N, C-alpha and C positions, 0 to 999 in steps of 0.2 A: 646618940650624942655625936656631933661632928667633931673631928679632931683636926689639929693644925698640921701644917707641913713639917714644922720643927726641924728645919734644915735638910729635909729630904729632897733629893734632886732627881728629876726624871732622866733616865738614861737615853730614851728614844721613844718614838711613837710606836703604837702596837704593830702595825703592818710593816715597819722598817726592819723587823727581825726576820731571819730566815735560817735554813739549815746551817749556814756558815757560822751562826752564833751559838750552836749547841755547846753546852758547858759553861756559857757566860752567865755571870750573875748580873741581873738588871733590875731596874725599878721602872715600872710602867704605870700610867695613870689614865683614867677615863671614866666612862659611864658603864654601868652594868646593863648589858643588853639582855642576857638570860642568866638564870641561876637554876641549876638542876642538882638537887640534893638527893644523892643515891644512898644515903645512910652512912656508909663508911668513907664516902668520897663526895666532895662537892665540886661540880663543874661550873665555872663562871665564864661567860663570853664577855670580854671587855672590849668596849668600842671607843675609838676616838676618830678624828677626821680621816686618818689613814686607812682604817679598816678594823677588823675584829681579830682578837687573839684569845685563844682558850687558856684559862687558868685552872689548875687543879689544886684543891686543898685536901690534904690527908692529915689526920691527926698526928701520925707518926713523924712526918716531916715538918709540919707547920706548928705543932703544939696544940694542946686542947683549947686554949683561950682563943687563938686565931681561928681554929677549925670551927668552934662554936659561933664566932662572929661571922664567919663566912656563910654559915647556914642561915643567917638572918638577913643576908643581903637581898634587896629587892630591885626591881627594874628602875633604872635611872639614878640609883645611888652613885655618887662620885667617889671613887676609891683610888688608893695608891697601893700597889702590890710590889713587893720585893721577892725575887725568886730566881731560880736557875732555868735556863732554856734547855729543853730536852726534846728528843724526837717524840712525836706523838705516839702514845701507848696504844691507842685504838687505830681504826682505819683512817687513812689519809683523807682529809676533806678537800677534794679538788675544786670546790666552789670558793675556797678562801685562799688568799695570797699566803696566809700563814698556816695552811692546812697540813703541813708536814711537821709542825712543831707545837709545843705547848710550854707554859711556864709552871714549874712546880713551886707553889707559893711557900715562902718562909716568913713573910711579914705582910700585914694588912692594916691600912688605916682607912677609916670611913671619913672622907673629907667633907661630905655633904649628903644628907638624906633627901629623899624625894617622895612627894605624894604620888599616887597612882595617876599617870598621864591620861588625858582625855581621849587619846587614841594611841595605837601601837607605833613605836618608833621603828618602822620597818619600811622597806621599799614598796612602792606601787600600792599603797593602801587605798581602800575605797572610801575613806572618810570624806565628807563634803568639804569642798574647798573653803567655804566660809568658816568652818570650824578650824581647819588647818591654819588659815591666815589669822584668825583670832589668837591662836596659840603659836604664832610663827616661830618663836624661839625654839619650841619643841619640834616643829615641822622641819626647821633647818638642821636638826640633828639627823634626820633620815639620810641614810647613805646615798640614795639616788639624788636627793636635792643637794647634798654636800658635794657630790661629784660634779654637778652642774655649776655650782658657785666656784669650785676650784678650777674648772675648765675656763670659766669666764675670766678669772684672774690670770690664767696662763695666756689666754688670747690677748689681754691687755699688755702683759709683760713682753710677750714676743713681738707684738705690734710695735711697741716703743723701741725695742732693740733693732728690729728690721728697719724701721723708718729712720732711726738715728744713723745707721750705717749708710742710708741713702741720702744723707745730708739734711734731713729735716730737723728743725728746732722745735722743741715743745714750749709753747708760749700760751699762758693763760689769758683769756679774754674776760671782760666784766660779766658778772651775774646780774647787776643792777643796770639796766639799759633804758634807752628811750623807746617808747612804744611806737612801732611802725607797722600798724595792722594791715598787712598784705597777706592774706591766707587765713590760717587758724587764728582763733582768739588768743589774746595775750593774757597771762596771769599778771595782775597789777599789784604793785607794792606801794602803799602810801608813804609819803615823806613827812616826817615829823617836823623837820626844820624848814620845809617849803610847803606850808599848808595849802591843801587843794591840788597839789601836784603829785604825780605818780611816776615811779619807775615801772618798767616791765621786766619780767624774767625772760631770758633769751629763748626764742623759738629755735635759733641756731646762732652760731658765731659769724654768720655770713658777712655782715658789713665790716666787722672788726678784722676778719682774716683778709678781706680785700685791702683794707687800709694797711695791714702788715706788709702786703706786697708792695704798696706804694712806699712804705718805709724801708724797703730794700732787704727784707729778711728772706726772700728767695724761696725757701721751702719751710712751711709751717705745718705743725700737727698738734692735735690736742685730743685727749679723751675727755669730751665735753659733756656736761650736764645741760639738758635742754628741756623746755617746758611748753606745752601747748594745751590750751583749754578746749579740748575737743571730745567728741563722743568716743568711748573706748571700744576696742574689739580685742580679740585674742592676741593680736600682735601690736597693740598700742597701749601706752600708758601716759598719764598727764605729765610725768617727768620720766625722761629716758636718757640714754647715753649714746653719743655719737663718737665714732672714730673720724675725726675731722681733719682735713688737710687742704692746703692750697699751694700752688706751684707757680713760679714766674718763668717767663720766656719759654713757654711750652704750648703745644697744641694737643688735640684729642689723643693722638697716638702715644704721646709721652705720658699722659695721665694713665691711660689704659695699661701701658707697659709696666709701670711700677706697681700698679694695683694687681695685675695678674700675678706678678712674682710674689707679692705679699700674700695673696690668697693661697697660692701653691705652697708657700712656706708654712703658713698656719695649718693647713690641712695635712701636710706631711708630718709636721712636728707633733701635732696634737692627736690626730686620728690615724696617722700612717696611711693616708689616702693620697694617691698621686693625682694631681689635677693636670690634665692634658692642656698644654699651651701651644698656640694661642687659643683663648676662649672664643667660641663661636660668636659672631656678630649678626644682628638682624635689625633692619630698620623698623621703626614704629609701625609704618604702614603694612609691612609684611607680617608683623606680629598680629595686627588686628585682623588682617585678611585670612590668615591661616589658623589663628587660635582664638580670636575674639577677645584678646587681652594684651595689654602692654607689659605684662609680666607672666609670660606663658610657661607652663610646666612642660618640659620636654622629655619627661620620663615615659611618656606614652604618646600615641599618635592621635587618632580621632580628630583630624584636622577639619576645619570648615571648608565647604565647597560652595562657591557662588554659582547658582543655577539661574540667575536672573535672565540671561539671554535665552534660556530654554523655555521659560514660562511667562515671558513678558506679554505674550498674546494668547495665553491659555484661557480656558473658560472658568477657571477658579478665580473669582474676583479678589479673594484675599491676597493671592500672589500678584495678579496683574495690576490690582489697585495700588499695592505697596510700591511697585516699580514705577507706575505712572506718577506717583507722588514724590519721586526722587529717591526712594529707598531701594532695598534689595531683598532678594530671597536667597537664603543660605541654609545649608544642612550639614549634619554630621552623621557618620555611620557608627553606631554602637555595635561593633562586631560581636556576634555571638549572642545578642540579646533579643533576637527576633521573635522568640516565643514568650516574651514578657507578658504576664496577664494584663488584661485591659485595666484592672484596678490600679496596677502600678504605673501604667502609661498615663492614666488620669492624674496620678500623684505627680508625675513629671510635668504635666500641663500646669498644675497648680504651682509647682516650683518655678516654672518659667514665668508665670504671671507675677510672681514676687520680684522679678527683675524687669518688669515693664511690658512683657508680652501680652497681647490680647488673647493669644491662644498658641497652640503648638500643633502643627500638622505632622502626620507620621505615615510611614510605610513599614509594616511588619512582615518580614519574609520568614515563614516557618522552615524547618529543616527539610521538609519535602518540597519546598518551592512555592507553597501556597502563599498568596499575597493578601494581606488585609491593609486597608488604607482609609484614612479619614477624608480623603479628597479625590479618590480615584474616579468617582462618578462624574466629576467635572472635567476629566482629562481624557485625551485619546490614548489608545494603547501605545502609539508611537512616543507620545510625550512621557508616559509612565516609564517606558523602556529607556528613554534617553536620560531621565532623572536617575534611574537606578544605575545606569552605566557611568554617569558622571560621579557617583559616589562609590564606585567599585563594589556594588552590592552583590552579595552571595546568599545562598540559602542559609538561614539562621541569623541574618542581620536585621537590625532595627534602624531605620532612617528617620531622623527628626529634623523638622524644618521650622524656621522663624521667618516672618515677612513683616518688615516695618522700616523705619528710618535706620540707617546703618548703625548708629550709636546703640539703639535698642537691640538690634539683631546681634551685634557683637556682644553686648552685655549678657543677653539671654543665652546664646550658644556657648559663650566662654564659661559662664557659670555652670551650664548644663554638662558641658564636657568634663569639668572637674567633679561634679556630682556623680556622673556615671563611672568615672575612673575610681572614685571612692567605693561605689557599690561593687565594682568588679575587682577590687583589691589590686589596682595597678600602681598605687603610690608607694613605692619601696623606699623606706627611709634610709636604707643603706646605700642608695644610689644618689650621687650628687651631680646634677646637670646645671652647669653655669651657662649664662647667656648675657652678652652685652646688647642692650636695646639702644639704638641710636636714631638720630634725625627725628626727634619728637616734634610735633607742631609747636611753633613759637607761642601761639595763642589758642585759647579755647573760649567759645562764646558762653557767657553767663546769662541765662534767662532771667535770673533774679535781678542782676544789675543792668541788664539790657546793654551790655558792652562786651568787648573782648577783654579777657584778663590773661595774665601771663600763666602758661601752664606750669612753669617752674618758678621763676621770679624775674622781676623787670631788669635784672643785670645780666641775663643770659644772651650771649651773642647769637644773632641769626646766622644761618648759612650764607656765606658771601654771595653765592649765586642767586639767592632769594631776596637780597636787599632792595632790589628795584620794585618789589611788590609790597614793601612794608606799609605804604600808605594806600595803594590801590587795591590790594587783595591780601589783607593780613591773615586770613584764614588759610592761605596757601604757603605761608612762610614756615620753613623748617628751622629748628634750633640746633645749635652745636651743643646739644645736651646728650647725656648718656646715663643709663641706669645699669647696674649689675644685678642680675636676677639669679636666684638659686631655687630650683624646684618649685617654681611658681610664686616665689616670694621676693619682692624687691628688697634687697639687703643694703643697697647703696645707690646713690645718684649724685650727679654733678653736671658741670657744664663749663665750657669756655666762657669767660666773662667779657662784657663790653669794656674796652679800654679807650675807645675813641669818643670824645665828647659829642661830636655831631651825631653819631649813631645812637648814643644814649638819649640824646634829646629827641630824636625821631621815635625811639622806642617809647618814651614817656607819652608822646603825642598820640601814638597808635593805641595806647592804653587809655586815652582820654584823660590823662593827668595834666593839670595846668601847672605852669611854672611855679606859681606861689605854693601849690600843694607839694610839688616835688622838693622844693627848697625846704619847706617845713618838715617833711618826713625824712629826706635823705640829704639835706644840705651839707652836713658834716662830711659825708662821703664825697659828694660832688665837689666840695671845696678842696678836699685832699687831692682829687683827681686833676686839679689845675696845675699841680706842681710835678708833673712827670710820673705817669703810671705805666708800668711794664705790661705787656700782654701776659695774662694769667688765667689759670683755670684751677678747678678744685673738685673735690668729691668728699662725700661723707657717708659712712656706713652706719646703719642702726646696729650697734653692738649687741643689743638685746636680741634682735631677730637673728643675727648671725650665729650667736651662741645657741639660741633655741634650735636652729636647724642642725648645728654640729652635734648637739646633745640629743637630737631626735625626739624633741618634745613638741607638743601641740600649742603651747601657750608660753609667752614670754614671762608670765608670772612665775614659771618654774625655774627661771634662770636669773631672777632678780631677788636680792636678799629680802627686801621689804616692799613688796608691790602694793599698788592700790587695786580696788575691785572696780566693777563696771560703772558705779556712780562716782568714781574718783575719790572714794573715802578709804581710810586706812583702818581696818578692823582691829589691828593690834593696839593702836594709840587713840582710836576714836577721833582722828583728825579727818576733816576740819571740825572745829568746835567754836562755841561762842567765846568771846574774850571779855575781860573786865571793862566796865564802863569807863574807868580811868584811862585805860589804854586807848579807847576810841576817842576820848576827849583830847588826849595828847596829840592824836593824829587828825583832829578836826573832822571826825567822821560821825555822821548820824545814820543809823540803819533804818531805812524806810521799807520794812518788810511788808509784802502783801498780806492782808488779813485773811485768816482761814475762815472759809464759809461755814456757818453753823448748819449742820445737816440734821434735820428733824425726821425721826423715823415715824 
């Protein structure tokens, strides 16, 4: 039978007590983590968000009624205990913050009983994620998940404090917006009072924060909720949180400066990690050439080497043909993996095919210097020696090569580089390697739309020295855009914005957007820009990704209180779900669902 508080007040959280409190009478409250009845004494581990505290019940000090009640406690019962802080009678538990003390109980109230949980409320359990998310309120009690959520709160609080000191104003932007489908699909919200019309949930506050710069607010920030109807991965969710900012009268270096200091502050305050400033910078082109990725992981080497000049006239048609078609041949050196079994090499070939490769060429050099290769018979000894020299090959190394269009070669070797690093245990989560990636292409070609599209968004300023190529050679134009990368994960990105009307008009034309279309989609922003717009730039972090890396987790679902799963559904609440016909009628909506085909066995 659950009891009431009846005026009982909690003195402190469990792990807020220490040796300094010995002799103090306190009241603590929380959940029973463990109950060990040793006959003459009952040990209870009491847990709250701060940690675990050992409670001891003895009949002599607690009384027979309380001692008997303590023996009946079960896991996850919610209890209140009044007692005295003492030095621990047994061995000190160095794994607990409260390992030097315990509470000798004198009073006990059972505030709530609990059924047996569907899984243990413990750290790093092996329970399937689907079960944990179905019972997320229990999963959120686990100490490791609680630590993640608490860290996330600290990141948000410290970010607000830091940016406030830097002159930023926290301003909320609308959640119900106009749909401007450039990029991911919008989540649409029907309007009851405007039948047939829809709001969109914001993919980002981009247009509103630019208008705030027009309005003279100078430095804006927001911890903003954003929504994108896209396929999910470990580091993506349909709703996510950005640390969003925009600054006026600045250029790239100004934005980078304040954000480097913000990152250094967060990592020092929360993790005790010193971030060396300034953070390394690398152009997009250098990243792709060296690592096959625009978000390279710098915790290990295994860089790409371009051997196109060495093999352009060789007898191996896979190499020479790729170069003749305008592509390239590049390789990586998997140091120390030269004696990998053929079966595992074949598995790497299949892995590469998943990223668009037609195959994967290799040279395996055993420890004794013996060479095995998938293409040596087509090459001269001199060519083989030159290739090995280009990749700094030594006995015991495995050289892997891709030959195709640059985009495919980069994708294949960039992914293969990470896979091999994973296999070799080179990804140390205790190491934090930051990188600014700059000078992105302004445009990328879309085969689906058969036109150039903006790599970031249509308001990104091109590099001034490339403006003369905006119409004649848009593929060569670089953007004043920058991403901040941590351990191979993009945690933030931004750009200098276009503030000159003539350049914005040229940008829209380069994207193939007609004047009527741009006015319909972005007219409210363009109209605002007619009344004096300052030079401005901004950046947004993915808060979920940042905290995931700080917490050394592999999925953002571990740092979000109530995440969705891969099909964008919520296992806890069963959302999305059907709604009443009355609600649909009020919104002037008819659901025309595809009929399920009858399958006859």
